[in-house]
Structure formats: C-alpha cells, structure tokens
N, C-alpha and C positions, 0 to 999 in steps of 0.2 A: 393436319388434316387430325383428327378425335383421335383418339390415345385409344389403341388397339387396333386400330387399321390395318388394310391390311392395304399397298399400294397398287396392287395386281388389282384390288374389288372395287376400286371405286374409279367413273373414268372419268371426272372433274376433279380438280385439285382448285381447291382457294387461294387464292394473296389477296388478305384482307389488310389493308394500309390506315394507317389512319390519314386525316387527310384534310385539307384545308379547300375555304369556297374551292369551287374552277376545276378543282385535280379529278382524276378520276377515281372513281372508289373501288371499282376488285376489275380484276384479271382472270381468266379461266385457260390451262391451260390443258389442253384435249390431250386423252391418256391414246398409249398410240395402239390401241386395242382393242378398243372402242365406236359406237357408230358416234356419227356425227350429230348433237346436241345442242345446237346453240341455245345459247345466255340468252339472246335477243329473237331468238323464235325465228330466226331469217333464212338459218338456214346456211349461213358463209362464213365458212372459215376464210383463216388466215393464214399464209405461208410465207414465211422468211425466208433469205438466200444470203448465202455470205459474199455473193457476187449477185451484177445486176444483172434481171432475168433478162432471161436469152430469149432471142423474139420465139424463136423455136422449141419452146418453153411446151409451149400445149404440145406436141407432138410426143414428147416425156410424160408428161403429166397422162394422155387417154383423151382419146374426143368430145369421150361424157361429161369433161370437170367446166362448168359454166364460168366466162372471165367477168368477175364483176367489173373492177378496177385494177388498175397496174400503177403502182403509186414511183414516180419519175423523181421524186424526194429522198426513195431508200428504194433498196430492194424487198419492197414486200409487195406479194400481189392475193387480193381476193378474189374466192374461189366458191361459188355453188357445188359441191359436189351430189353426185346422184345418193340414192334411199339406199343406206348399207354399206357406205363408203365408210372405211377408215383410214386415220392418219398413219395406221403401216403400210399402208400402199403410196402414198408420199415421201415416209422414213428412207425410204431405199436411193433415194435419189439424189446421186453428186451436186453435194452444194448445201442441202435445208439448210437452215440453221432452228427452224425452232415451228410448229404448227399450233397455233392457239383458235379457239372457236370466237365470234362475233360477240365477245360479250356486250354489256348496258350498261351506260352510263346515265347516270343519274342526276337533274340539279338537289344540292346536297343542302339539308336542309340545314340547322344549329336549334339542337337544347341548352339554353339558359342553365348555367349551375343550377339558380335557384329552381325555375323548373323539375329539374331533375330533383332534388333535394328532397321537394315534396310530395315525392313519387305518383304524378300526375303522367308520364308514359306509360305509366302499368295502368291506370286507372282508366286511360285515355283506349285501350287496348277493348273497353265495351262502351264506354259513356265523353261525350266530347263537350257535353251542356247543350246539346242543341235542345232547342225551344225557350229554354229561358233566358229573359228580358234579363243587359241588365246595364246598367244606367254610372256614366263614370261623369260623377262630378268633378271639374274638375279645368283645363284652358282651352278644351277641345279635344278634335282629335280630326290627324289629315284622313281626309274621307276617300283623296286617291290616294294612300299610302296601297304597295304591291300586295302586303301582307296583315292588309286589314279591312273587314268589310263593316263599314259602317252603313245602318240599314235606316238613321235616320237621329231627329235629336234639337238642340233649343240656347238660343242663347238667350245671359239676362245679367251680359254687362254691356250690350249694343250690339251689332252685326249678327254674321254668321257665327256657327258651332265649330268653324275651322279651328286649328293650333294654328298659330305665331307663334308659340313660347317653345313645344317642343315635350312639356314636362305631362300632360295629360293625353301624350302620342305614345306617348315610353309607355305609363300604365297601359294604352288601351292594350299595347303588344304582351305586357307578360300575362293580363289574360284573355287575352282571345287574337295573340297569330298566327296565320292560317301556316308558314313554314312554306310558303311558296317560293319556287325560287331560288335565290341564296337566304331567305329569309331565317325569322326565331319566329317557333311552336309555342303557344302558349302554354298555359296551363290547363284552359277551356277552351280551344279553337271552334267550338260549334257553334258556341253563343250568338245572342242576338245581342250588336253590341249597340249603342247610342250615346251620342256623345253629349251631354249636358254644358251647357261652358258658365262657371260663375265666377271665374278665374278669367281677368280680364287677361293683354298679351305680353304685362310685364308678371302674370301669375298673383294680379293680385284682385281678390274681391271683398265683399262685405257680408255681414250676418245678413244681411237681405238677400243677394242674390242665391247666399248656398241655400239658406231656407226656400226661396223660389224652384230654385232645382229641385229640393226635396220632396215640393209640391208636386212639380212637374211627374216626377220618378213617379208617385204614387196616383197620379190623377191616369199615364198612362202602362199601368202594370208593372213596372219594374220591380221582381226580382230580388234583384241584389241592386244596390245600391254602392261602390266606390265612392268612398270622401278619403281620400289622399293629399288631404287640407289642413289647416287645421290653425287657432287663437289660443294664447294662455289665459282669455278671456275666457267665459261662460254669457251666455245669451238666453234671454228666457225666448224670446223668439224662436233660436238656435233650438232648442230643447224641448220648444211642443211645436215645434214640425219631425223634428227626430219621434217626438212618442206618439203622433197620427200616425205615420209611415211604420211605423210598428206595430200600431193597432190595424190600420187596412193591409198586414202581408210580407213587408216588403222586407231584405234581411240588410242593414248598415251597417260596413265595413268602414273604419278610419284609421289612419294612420297615428300612433301614439304623440309621435311625433318626435326633434331630432335635438334635444334639451335635456338630454339624460347626462352625470356628467359620471365618469371613469368607471368613480366603484359602486353607482349608482345606490346608494344610500336615498335621493332625496327621490320625493315625491314633483312630477312633472308632465307627468301627460298631457296631452293642449284636446281643447275642445274640438270639433263633437264628440271626436274617442274617448273622452272621459265621463261621458254621457251614458247612462246606465244601459240604453239602447239600443247603443253601439258595440259592436265589436273593436275590442281597443288593440290593435297590434305594434310587437315591439319590431326589432331589426335585429339575425346573427347574422355569423360572416360566414365562410366554409370551411371556419374548423368549428360549428358549430359554439361559437361564442357571442356573447348578448356583442351588437356593435357597439363601442362604447359613448357613441352616441345617442344613441335610442335611446326615446324618453323612459322610465320607470314607476313605477308605483301600481296601489291597491288593485286600477284601473284596468291596469292592463292582464289580456285575456289569453293572447297567440303569441306567438314569437314564429316570424320568417323570413327567409333571403331578404337579405336591403342591402347590401357591400356587391358593390362593383354589378350591378348586373346586368345583364347585354339588352336590349327591344329597339323597337321600333321608335326609329326618329324622324318627322316632317322632309320631304321632302326624296322619299325612299330610300331614304340612310336609318345605319342603324347605330347606338350608340350606348356606351357603359353612366349610370347614376349607381349614387348611395341616398340614401336614404328610409326615413320606417313609410313617404309616397311609395318604395319600390317593395317594397316588403306586403301592405297591404291588399293588393293586386294577387299577389299568390292567394291568401285568403278568401278573395272575390272569388277567384276561378274555382276553388276547390269548392266552394257552397255549389257551384253550378253543376260542377259535377256531379255532387248528390244530390240536390234535387233533380237531375235528369237520370239518376237515378231510378228514385221514387218523386216522380213529380208531385204527388198527394200530399206531401208530407208541410208541416207547418214554417214556419220560419223560426221560434222557438227551437222544433224539432232539430231543424237544420243545423243551429247556434250550437243548440245542446251536443249533437256529434260528433260537430269539429271540434268540441271541447272534451268530449268524452274521448276519440281516439287520437291525439295529438302527443305527441314522443316527448314522452320528461326527457329534458338535457342538463338536467342535473344543476338548475340552478335555483333559486328562490324563487317567486308567485311575482312579487315586482316583477323582476329582468326578465320573464318568459313566458307567464300567468299559468296558462294551464298546462305548455312547450310548444311544439313546435308543430305548425301545422302538417297534417298529412292525408292528399288527396285521395289514395291508395283506400290509405284506411276508413276514412272517410263513406266512400264510394262503399265500399263491401258495408260496411255498418249498414247503409242506407239502404241496402238491398235486403234488409233480413227484419228492417222498423216497416211499422203500422200506420199509415196514415191519423189514426184512430188513436192509440199511447199515447198516452199522457208522458212528455219528459220529466226526467227529474231535471232541477235548475241547478243544485249546491253547486260552487265550484264559479259560478260563474258575478260577475260584480255585479252591485244592488243594482236592482232599474228603479 
C-alpha cells in the first residue's frame, strides 16, 4: 500500500511480484467491507476453503450466488455474486480460507535493458515512431517473427530478403520489436519496417550490395537507414551513396565497429560509419562504460547500449548479442521517435537534436561522441522544434 494509506480505506490491496515470462503478474485481495469490483471486469469472485467444497455449500452461501466453476483440483470455487455483495457476507462462513477477485493475467513483454536505458519507454507514452519508414540494411529480417511487422524490402545478394543468419532480425527487434505475447519491445515499435538484404546468409556483403541497398532506401523514401555493418576500408562508391542519401533527406546511422582497444586511444571507426554523412555509434555496457571492444575515434558521434542486448531471432526466438551493431539500432529508433513527434523536421535537424540531447557519460569524445543517446529527451526537444529552424551543427564530425 502507499505510505500513509489506511487499510480500511482501500477496497483492494495489490501484491506485485517480479515475474518471468508466463507467470502471473498480479493478484488482488478483496477487502471484506467493500463491494466486489473484479480486476478482470467479469464480476467473478474466488472463494478458497480449508477443506473440500461441500455439495450443499450453496445453501450456506445463499441462492443469489451463481457458481461459475468448482475446482476438483483444489478447494476453490468461482462465484458471481449479485451487485452490492461484500466479502464480509462470506467471511463469516466456517472453513473459509480466502476471498479474492478474479484478477487479470496478461501476456508479459520484456523491455531490454538498452531500450530502458535510452529512455524509450517514457518517449513511447506519446510517440512510437508511427509513420516513419525505417530500412535495415543487413542480413534480412525474419518476416514471420511474431514480434516484428515487416512491410517489404529487397535483396541485393540474391534470393529473397528473409534472414537466415540472425543478425538483421536481432537489429530489427531493437528498433521495432512489438512486445507481443512474450516478446521484446523495441525503441520505436510503431515504425514502418523494411528489410534490405545487403549481407548474405554468412553475414558478408560488398560495397556494391550496400550501395545498392542505400539507393533502394532513397528511392523508396526511407527516412532512417540503419547500417549495422562495416569495413575497415573506405569506398568512393559507398561514400557517394551516403552523400546522395543525405542530400535526399535520409538519416544514416552506422555501427562504429568492434575493433577498439581497451584503452580507446586508437582511431578505429569502420566505414560507412566513418563517413561524415553517417552517425557513428559506439557501444556502452550496463555500467554506462564504453564496451572495451567498441571502436573509437573522432568520428564517433553517439554511444548506445551494445553489450548483452536481448532481441528477436529467427524462428520466433530471442537471444542476446553484443556489438556496435546492437548499439546502432537504439539510435535509429530514437531518431524515428523524434521524427514522429515532429514529422516536418529535416534529417539534419533530427541528427542535431539527438546530439544535443545526449547524456554525457564522462568520457572523452573519441569514446562516446556527444554521449548516450536519449530517446526521451530527443522527443521532448523535437516537440519544441520548428521545421524551418536552421540547426546548429557544431560538435558533429565533419561532412
């Protein structure tokens, strides 16, 4: 009960528990002097007895109580009392063990720690990314997964855009997990999700396949393009594709790479994240430290959770993965939330407000960029933005 409350002043006492998937989330105890008010809305009350329920029990309870079910497994009876009935009418009965209202049991969703850390649940009270097209350039997405809604896509490595590797489906869940049944909730579950397969079933692609994927994203009006992939070498073709996408109004978000040293002294950001047209995302752990393998350098623009991230896997499964590939979709999702708050913003405006609202984790720029992406702050700031305002771009790595 809330501090300062009087037990006699509340009709129902809540008993909350930490739960795992499939367990009951809530039980409610009936106060003896208050009318029934079922949590499930069906008017049913559960009566528990110290001994098996006698056949003539209804004669004791009264003819106005409708028996819904009498358990054979245990001495419990479900009844539907008339309106105005109070539990005190039954508490006087000998052998009564408990009275409780028929509470609701819900399918439990899981909010991964990274989604929680970037403030997405608070932002989702207002916006979910609805109407924002997001392209995931990766190994494809499992379009049949119960927690994902894939609206279309393309493949530039042959075949269809289904995921037979798992990497792309995992990235998709962090952005757009629906939280259905026992699943995970993404940062922006309302986005319009598209699978652009540029890496084959072994997770390997080429500059050509990625550049074609970016071209497809631009031609199909993708606002956010997630690039959880990388190469240590630059490509003129890929850089030009990124430049054209930026000029077309798409926001490119890329994984910084997993080749950083423990000290973070070296510059090791991969391409295309190292291009000025792309937001380079480093990875943090649950202690808000940089993950020791996360690539570093002046190109890093933001940091996001990337260690032991729970998300979707092919075949209606869920798994934990680590990497800047897992950090990247947190930023893509935050961008979609901010854009859904003020759809008229430009890609540059969204990029700047993500940087301006980031949380400083106390590390130097080469490790964290502007700081930890904060979806809640970004959405709040987006609501104050004018689509015609020219953004300040200081602090972003050079274009």
